[in-house]
N, C-alpha and C positions, 0 to 999 in steps of 0.2 A: 374693539367696541366698548363704549361707555356702558357701565352698568347702570340701570334706572330703578327707582323704587316703585314699588307695586302702585302707590298712589299717582306717580307721575304716569305711568303707562295707562291706568285707567282713566286718567284725564285727556289721554291723546285722542285727537281725531284724525291723525295720518296713519291709516293702515298700510299693510304690506310694506312694513319697513323691517329690518333686522334689528332685534331687540336682545338685551341680556339682562337677567335678573336674578338675585339671589334671595333665599328666604327659606322658611321652615313648611314642611308638608301639614297640611291640615288634613286632608283626606287624599286618597287616591283610589278612585272607583273603576272597577272593570278593567284594570290595567291599562286605562285610557286617559281618564279625567284627573289631573292633579290640582288640587286647590292649594294655592301657594300664599303665604302671607309673610311680609317682613317688618311687621309692626308700624309702618307708615301709616295704616288705614284701616278700619274695621273691615274693610272688604278684602275678599281673596281675589286674586287673578287666576282664571282657569287656564291650564296647561294642557293642550291636546297631545297625547302620545299615541303614535302608531306603533305598537309593540312590536311589529314584525321588522322594524329597523332598528331595534335596540335588544341587547343580551338579555336573556332571561335572568341570569344572576345580578345584573344590574338592577333590573325592575324590583326584584324582590327586596333590595336594600332600600326601596323609596317607601318607608312606612310613615305613619303619623310621628311628627316630632323631628324627622331627618331634616338636616340642612342640606339644600341642594343648590346648585348654580344651573341656570337654564338658559340656552339661547334658542332663538327660533323667530318666526314671522309673526308679527303683529297683524292680525286681521280681525274683521268684523265678525262677532260672536254670532253662532248658529243657535245658541241657546238663549233662555231667559235669564233676567237679573244681572247681566253685564253687557255693555256694548262692544266689548273688545275680548279677544282672547288670543293666547300664544300657540301656534303649531309649532311643536318643538322639533328641533334639529340636532340638538347636543344636551345630554345631562351629565352633570359631575355631582356625584354624592360626596358632600365635604364632610358629613357627619352622621354616622349610624345612628339609628334609634331602636332599641329593642322593643319590638311591639308587644312582648309579653310582659314587661315591667314599666313600660312608659305610663306614668299616671294621669296624664291630661288626654284623655281618649275622646272622640268626637260624640259625646254625649253630655247629658246634663249632670254636672258634679254640685255637691252642696259646698257653701261658703265654708263651712267647717272643716270639710276635706280638703278645700283648697288653700285654706290658711296652713294646714299641715303640709303643704306642698307649694309654699308662698314663692319660692325661688322659680317655679314653673307656671305660676297661676297667671302671669301676665301673656300667656300664650292663649289664654282665652278671650272671647269678645268682650266680656264684661269689664274684666280686669285691664285690658288693654285700653278700653275706651276711658275707664276712670283715670288712668295713668297718663294718657294724652291730655285729657281735661285739666288734670292737676298741673301738668306741665304749662298749659296755656295759661291757667290762673297765675301761676308763678311769674310768668313772663308779664302778664298784665299788671300785677302788683308793682313790679319793678318800673315799668313803663309810666303807669300813672303817677308814681311818685316824683320819677324823673322829669316828666313833663310839667310839673306843678312845683318845681324849684326846690325839691327835697334833696338832702344828702344822705345816702346810705351810710351806716355806722355798724360796725361789728362789736356787740357788747360782749363782756365775756361770758364764758360757760361756767367758769370757777370763780366763786364768790364767797366772800365772809359775811354777807348781810342776807336777809330772809325780806325780799321786797313785799311780800304779801303778808307778812306777819303771821302766817299760819303754822310755820315750823314742820311742814311735810316736804324735807328736803334730803336730797341723799348725799351722805357725807363722803367726802374724798381726803384719804389718808395713806401715807405710807408706812405708818408705824405697824409693828408686829402685832398681828391679831391676837395671837395666843399670849403674848408677853408685852402688852404696851408699858412705856414708861408712866410713873405715875409722880405726881407733886406730894407736898407734904400732908395734904388733906387726903390722899388716897385717890384722888381723882385722876383720869388720863391727862398726862401733861403734854399739851397740845402744842406748847413752845419747842417741843423736840420734833415736832412734824416739818413736813416738807416747807410749810408756808408759815411756819413760826405760830400758827393760831388755828382755830377750827375753821375748815372751810367744806363748801359744798356745790353741788351742781346749781345752777341758778334757776329761780322759778319765772323770772322776768328780767328782761332787760330795761324796763321802763327808768328806773332811777338813774342809772348811767346815761341813758338817752336824754333825759332831762338836763344834764350838764352840758351835753353837747348842743342841746336846742337853745339854752342860754348864751351860745356864743356863735352858733352857725345858723340859727333862727328856725329852720325847718330840716328836721331830720327823721329817719325812720330806721329800724332794726327788722330783720326779717331772718330769724335763727331759731336753733333748738333750744328749747326749755323742758324743766324736768319737774315732775311732782311725784314725791313718795306717798301718795295718797291711794290707801289700799282698797280701791273701788274697781271691782271686776264686772264694769257695766259696759253697755254699747256705746258709751258716750265718753269714756275715759282711756287716757293713755299715760304711761309713766313718762314717755319721752314724745314730745310734739313739737311743732313749729308755730312761731308767734310773729305776728305782723304788728308792730307798735310805733305809730308816729307820734312825735312831740313837737309842739309848735309854741314858741315864743310870742308872746302879745296877743295870743287868741283866748278869748273866754269861751264859756260853755255853749253859748249859740253858735259860734264859729265852729267849735268841735262837732257839734251837730250836724252842721252845713258839711263839713269835711267828711264826717262818717258816712253821710248818705250820699254825695257825690262820688266818692270813692267805691263804696259797694256796688252802686249802679254802673259804674264803668266797667270794673273787671267783670262782672257778670254779663254786661252787654257785649264785652270782648269776646267771651265764651260763646255766647249766643250766635255770633257773627262767624267765629272760626271753626266752631266744632259741632257743624250741624249734622254730620252723618253720625258721629258718636252720641249726641243728645237724642237723636231721633231713635237710635237703637235702646239706649238707657229708658228713655221715655216709654217705649212698647214694654220692655222688660218689666218696668215697674207697675204699668197698667196691668199686665197678665198676672203679676204676683198679687196685686191688690184683689183682683177677681175671685182670688181664693180665700179671702178673709171675710169675716162676717162683715154685714153690712155697716154696723156702729164702727169698726175698727178701718174702714177704708178711708183713703184720703180724699178730700172733696177736690182736689186739684191735681192734675197730671204735671209731671215733671216739668215740660217746658213751659206750661200755663204758669206754674209756680214761680219760675225764674222771671217770666215777664210781668208777673204781678208785683215783683219788686222793681224792675226797670221801669215800668210804665205808670207808678202810682206815685204821688207825694207821700212822704213819710208823715203822719200825724205825730204831733208832739204833745204829749200829756203828762201832766205832774204825777209823780207818784200818789200824792193825796186824792186826786181827782181818780186815778186808776183804782185806789182802794174803794172809794165811794162806788164806782161802777161794778166792781166785782162783789161787793157786800151786798148790793141789792139785785144783782144778776139773778135768773132763774136757777142755773146750775148751784148756786152758793145756797139759795133759799130751800131749794128742794134737795140738799145735800148730795148733789151730784158729784162735785168737786172732792177729790181724795183729801185734799188739806181745805178746810172752810176757812174763809176770811171772816173773822170776827171784829177785828180791831186794827187801827192803824199800828204801824210798826211791823207787820208781818213781812216775814222774807217770801216774795212771790215765787211760786214754783212754775215749772212749765206748762203746767195746765191752764194756769191763770194768765200767763203771757200769751199762750195761743188763743185763748178766748179773747182777748183784747183785739188780737190782729184777725182772727178767722170770722170771729163772730161778730163782735160790736162795732169795730171800725173798718173792717174788710180793707185793711191797707196796712203796711208795714208801720210800726209803731216805735216812737223813741220816748221811754220813759225818763223823767229826769226829776232831781230834787228828792233823793233818797234819804230815809233816817239814817242819820250819822252813825248809830251803833250797829248797822249791819253792813257799813262799807268800810273801806281801808283808811288807815292813818293820813294819808298824803292828799286826801281829797278836801276841797276847800270848803270850810264851814261857811253855811250861810248866816245871815244876820239874825234869824230865829233861834240860833245855837240849837236846833234839833235835826235840821237836815243838811246835807252835803250837795256840792254842785256835780252829782254823779250823773250819768247817763247810761242807759242800755238800750240797744237796738233790738227789737224783736221782729222776727220773720215767722210766716206761716210754717209748720209742721215741726219747728225745732224750738221757738221760743226764743231766748236770748242768743245772738251770734257775737255782737260787739258790745263792750263794756269799756267806759271810760269815765273822764272827769275833768274839770278845771282843778289843776293842783294848787294845794294851799301854799300861797307866796308869802305869807307873813310869819317871820321867824317865831314871834312868841307864841302865837296860836299853835304852830307846828310843833313846839317844843312842848307845851300843855298837852297836846294829843298824844305824843310819844310818851310822855311820863305816865299817862293815864294807861296804856298801854304795856308800860314796863319794856319799852325799847330804849337801850342805852344810847345815849347821845354820841358816846365815843364810838359806836359802831358806824354811826352815818353823820360823823363830823363834817364830811365833804359834801354830804347832801344839805346839811344846814347851812353851810358856807354860801350855797347858792342864794340862801334868803339874806345873807349878809351884805354880798357884793353884787350889786346891780338886780336886785329881785324885781321881778315884773309876773304880771298875769301870764300864765302858760297852760296848755291843756293837751292831753293826748288821749289815745284810746288803745285797745288791746283787741286782736282779733284771732282767735285759734284757727290756723290755716286748715287743719283737717276738718274742723267744724263747717268751714267754708266748703271744702271738697264734697264733703257730704251733702251739703245742701244743693250743690251743683250738679251732682251726679245721682241724686235719690237714693244712694246707699245708706243703709239702716244701721250699719254698724261702723265704728270708727276704725276698727282694726282691719276694714277692706279698702280704706282710702290712703294707707301708709303702706311702703313696700315691706317693712318687716316690725310688726307692733311690739311694743314693751308693754306688757302688762303684768300684774301680781303673778308670780311662779312662772313667767314666760319669758326667755330672753333667747329664743331659737334663732338661728340663722345668723 
């Protein structure tokens, strides 16, 4: 007999058939009703046991968390909440579970407790739903780019350059930590290290992706990146995944078109394929919001927020226009903003971005043409020499979700910008070569995948949308 998944069985409309299913026990009530889940759906299938037909010692082994194999007859359910259930004819306990020590009991647990038991937390409804949605989003990303003529590339995780110029990188070395070799100046001699130079974990695959875009036309990376930023907040990880497309012959306007179409596509895919998980998370978030003070509650429910993105055209606004709007806004004039906007050149915070999206325009917003001095060296300088062809996509609830730009394709301008920031040309000689051999307008953007998962699931802490979070002072599991 072929074993079926719980999701397959719950979709069956043919009853009175013999079925086989394997999963983990969520609950076993009154020695009669087993709630079984195998991770394929947020829903359990009820398995009805006639205890007189089974050995008492066997039934005692069926506790929360135990893995079991059940065979029986699929029948129309006599109870509420499901259409079908299984009348059990045989039970095999595949793995015992100690009811005294098993941490994931059928009760409410705090997220802090579940992070301490991250190896088991996907056995809860919330985390299984989050991870199924995350998987769907991952597939939707690859599907979108493949269907739109992009080529996937794997950029190196070990690099000798700092793409962002921020210096917050994890060093990789095989040198003796207690007694490293020194050069004549008394500094660590990295020439004797494994790579013959100082090496780090990458903060972005963008620069390498640009090289491939300038030969393959349209490429994207989707892989792990690392930031040694000592920020112990609900929005930061030391290890996370980035989606980074790069496209040759595309200007900033095309980049904004791509970002809007892409993000709408992947969110629409989740809305279509993860309805039950989203309904559960929507209800969870709604109940959580009810316990907050009125001023801290979200104005939109989860599914409403996702449709707010898919159903609205994104408003495109220059940074300069946005500053004028914010400077003259009521929250700024009444000093309700934590960071007041007084002058052009301010680096916008999440509260400003959310005001533009949720209060002023009431739709997703793409800001563009930012001040050059608050953006990265590789962004194309505008003719005013004050702003760059940068863009940020702003969403409700979180603010910025995508950051990108038209890249600086002019060799002389790029050299000047690198010199002003003390970025040695010899470190990025290959990047400069792109501007010497067949240079052309090109653009791209970056999207932190976990930030997207947070938005799609309504989770408020980024540690809860990645299997094993890496944060300051924490590398457990």
